[in-house]
C-alpha positions as CSV (number, residue, x, y, z in Angstrom):
1,M,-0.1,-0.1,0.5
2,N,1.4,3.5,-1.0
3,Q,0.9,6.6,1.0
4,T,1.3,9.8,-0.3
5,R,3.0,13.0,1.3
6,E,-0.2,14.1,3.1
7,E,-0.7,10.4,4.4
8,K,2.2,9.5,5.6
9,R,2.8,9.7,9.0
10,I,6.1,8.6,10.2
11,L,8.4,11.3,7.7
12,S,12.5,11.0,6.7
13,V,14.3,14.2,7.3
14,K,13.5,15.5,3.5
15,E,9.8,14.5,3.8
16,L,9.3,16.9,6.4
17,A,11.7,19.3,5.7
18,D,9.6,19.3,1.5
19,F,5.8,19.5,4.3
20,L,7.4,22.6,6.1
21,G,8.7,24.1,3.6
22,V,13.0,25.0,5.4
23,S,16.3,22.4,4.4
24,P,16.8,19.4,6.1
25,Y,19.0,21.6,7.8
26,S,16.6,23.3,9.7
27,I,15.2,19.8,10.7
28,Y,18.2,18.6,12.4
29,K,18.7,22.1,14.2
30,M,14.9,21.9,15.3
31,A,15.7,18.4,16.7
32,R,19.1,19.3,18.2
33,E,16.8,21.8,20.1
34,R,14.9,19.7,20.7
35,K,12.4,21.8,19.3
36,I,10.3,19.2,17.7
37,P,10.4,15.6,18.7
38,G,12.0,12.3,17.2
39,F,13.9,9.2,17.0
40,K,17.0,7.1,15.0
41,I,15.9,3.7,14.0
42,G,19.2,2.9,12.4
43,N,21.6,5.5,11.6
44,K,18.3,8.1,10.1
45,F,16.2,9.9,11.8
46,R,12.7,9.7,11.9
47,F,9.7,12.4,12.7
48,D,6.4,11.4,13.2
49,R,3.7,14.2,11.5
50,E,2.0,15.3,13.8
51,S,3.7,15.1,17.3
52,V,6.2,17.7,15.6
53,L,3.0,20.0,14.7
54,A,1.7,19.4,17.8
55,A,5.0,20.1,18.7
56,L,5.5,23.5,16.3
57,K,1.8,25.4,17.7
58,K,3.2,25.3,21.4
59,V,7.0,26.6,19.9
60,S,7.6,29.9,17.8
61,I,11.2,28.7,15.3
């Protein structure tokens, strides 16, 4: 089952950057500063779209 970007819940750095309209560097920076929640699978960051959106509503970036 293929999911479109709008339906996909778990996003990579690039997918999240595209979704938010920022650079991948900004995503890494926000994750490092704990402005957005994320987790690692192996050596790759992944982000829950809904959790990120909820966190960004609370924090001004």
